[in-house]
C-alpha positions as CSV (number, residue, x, y, z in Angstrom):
1,M,62.4,195.3,188.0
2,T,62.4,191.1,188.2
3,Y,64.2,189.5,186.1
4,S,61.3,188.4,183.3
5,S,60.4,192.0,182.7
6,S,64.5,193.5,182.8
7,I,64.7,191.2,179.8
8,A,61.5,191.8,177.9
9,A,62.6,195.6,178.3
10,S,66.0,194.6,176.8
11,R,64.2,193.1,173.8
12,R,61.8,196.4,173.4
13,G,64.6,199.0,174.2
14,Y,63.7,201.5,176.0
15,V,61.3,200.9,178.7
16,R,59.9,204.4,180.7
17,R,58.4,204.5,183.8
18,N,54.1,204.3,183.2
19,Q,54.6,204.0,179.5
20,N,52.9,200.8,178.3
21,S,55.5,198.3,176.6
22,V,53.2,197.3,174.0
23,R,53.6,199.0,171.4
24,F,50.7,198.9,168.5
25,S,50.6,200.1,165.4
26,A,47.8,202.5,163.2
27,S,48.6,201.9,160.1
28,A,48.9,198.4,158.2
29,R,50.9,198.1,155.7
30,A,49.9,197.1,152.1
31,L,51.4,197.2,148.6
32,G,50.9,199.7,146.5
33,P,49.1,199.5,142.9
34,I,52.6,199.5,140.7
35,S,53.6,196.5,143.3
36,N,50.1,194.9,142.6
37,T,50.3,195.4,139.0
38,I,53.6,193.4,138.9
39,V,52.5,190.3,141.1
40,L,49.3,190.2,138.9
41,I,51.7,190.1,135.8
42,V,54.2,187.2,137.2
43,L,51.3,185.4,138.4
44,A,50.2,185.4,134.4
45,C,53.1,184.3,133.6
46,L,53.2,181.9,135.8
47,V,49.3,180.1,134.5
48,G,50.4,180.9,131.0
49,L,53.3,179.0,131.4
50,L,51.4,176.1,133.0
51,Y,49.2,176.3,130.1
52,L,51.8,175.8,127.4
53,T,53.9,172.5,129.1
54,Q,50.3,171.5,129.2
55,V,49.6,171.9,125.2
56,T,53.3,170.9,124.2
57,R,52.1,167.8,126.7
58,T,49.6,166.9,124.7
59,N,51.1,167.6,121.9
60,G,53.5,164.9,122.3
61,Y,51.6,162.0,123.3
62,G,49.1,163.3,119.9
63,Y,52.0,162.4,117.8
64,T,52.7,159.3,119.8
65,I,49.1,158.4,119.3
66,N,48.5,159.0,115.2
67,S,52.6,157.4,115.0
68,L,50.9,154.3,116.3
69,Q,47.4,154.9,114.6
70,Q,49.8,154.4,111.0
71,E,51.4,151.4,112.0
72,Q,48.2,150.1,113.1
73,S,47.0,150.6,109.5
74,Q,49.9,149.4,108.0
75,L,50.0,145.7,110.0
76,K,46.2,145.9,109.1
77,D,46.4,145.8,106.0
78,K,49.7,143.4,105.8
79,K,47.5,141.1,107.8
80,A,44.5,141.2,104.4
81,S,47.1,141.0,102.4
82,L,48.6,137.8,104.3
83,E,45.3,136.5,104.7
84,V,44.2,136.4,100.6
85,E,47.4,134.5,100.1
86,A,46.5,131.8,102.8
87,A,43.6,131.3,101.2
88,R,45.5,131.2,97.6
89,L,47.7,128.3,98.7
90,Q,45.2,126.6,100.6
91,S,42.5,126.7,97.8
92,L,45.3,124.4,94.8
93,N,45.4,122.1,98.0
94,R,41.8,121.4,99.0
95,V,41.0,121.5,95.0
96,A,43.8,118.7,94.1
97,D,42.6,116.4,97.6
98,S,38.7,116.7,96.5
99,H,37.1,114.5,95.9
100,T,35.8,116.1,92.5
101,A,39.7,116.3,91.8
102,K,40.4,112.7,92.8
103,N,38.2,110.9,90.4
104,L,38.7,113.3,86.8
105,V,40.1,111.4,84.7
106,S,43.2,112.0,82.5
107,V,43.2,112.5,79.2
108,A,46.0,112.0,76.5
109,P,46.7,113.7,73.4
110,S,45.5,111.8,70.9
111,G,46.6,113.3,67.9
112,V,47.8,116.9,66.1
113,L,45.3,119.0,64.0
114,N,46.8,119.8,61.0
115,Q,45.0,122.3,58.6
């Protein structure tokens, strides 16, 4: 026996004369019906867990978007009220500085009516 065949024989256990040193197993191992069911249940649970995490994340973004939309509407209302107030304050200056207002004659009270 050569060195390589002696090492190969020691790995297989024992070798007899005129016997194949390679054994082929005729039956392949397969999962049984209970194992298949358990594996399918575990996979379904994992898919459900992934779905729930995605839905939860999406809902979190929805709350953020809703709060930003509320803030946007409040800021639009505030802008509109500030525009109205700015127009009101500017109108007093425009009227006082207008050509027509400068040409008006001031009138002093001439007297009091008695009845």
